[in-house]
N, C-alpha and C positions, 0 to 999 in steps of 0.2 A: 931404601924395601922395609916393611913392616912388618913381622912377624906375624900374624894368626896365629895358632895353635887354638884352633876349634878342642871341645872331646873326642873323645872316642866314636870315633864309625859305627851308630849305632843299626848292631842287627835284625834288620825289618823283616823281618823270617826267622824272628825265633818269637816265641811271645818273651813280656817283661814280667818281672818278676810279680806285678799284679794280675796280672792276669794266667798269669804261675797260678796265683792261689785262687783265683774263682775258676779254672778251668778243676782244679780240685775236687771242692765245693760243686762243680757240674756231674763229678764224679761218682760223689757222695748222695744225688737224688737233690737240691738244691733245689729251688726255684729262682726266678731267677730278684727276685721279694725279698725271700730269704737273707741269696745272697749280698741284698743292697744293706739289709737292715743285721746282719755280723757284721759285710766289714766295713759299717760307719759310709757307707757311699748311697747318690742315687742310682733308680733302677734303671734312667737311661744310660746311666754308667757301665751300670751293669752290661747292658746292650753292646753298648757302642766297643765292650770287649768283647764279647762273644762275636759278635759281627767281625771285629777285630782275625781274633783266635782264628775264624771257620776263612776269612781270607790265606790266614802268613802259614795255616796248618795242610788247606784244601777239601776241605772237608764236605761232605753235602747234606747233614742231622747232625745230631749229636751223639749217638752213636758211635759212627762217623772219626769226627769229631775224637771223641773218646779211645775210642783202638789207632788210632793218630799219634794221643799225644801217647800214649804205651808206649806204642812201636820207635817213638822217637827221645825215648828216654823220660820227659818233660813230667811223667807222672807212672811211681809204679803204684800196683797192684798188692797189698795188706797182708800177710800169707793168716 
């Protein structure tokens, strides 16, 4: 019997670290193009992460996405 230990199961409902980075920049009002430039990734990659965030958080629009991210503790409001 072969013992195939895989990496720990990734929670498909929790945003990845990169998605959180993008979420924070979205909350600050940056466009996908600006986020791509800041993170040194393509705009298409940013769009893919945004799509994933909408799915994972069950959001309908950007305002709802940010609201749900705050509500679930993924991002915090600066005071």
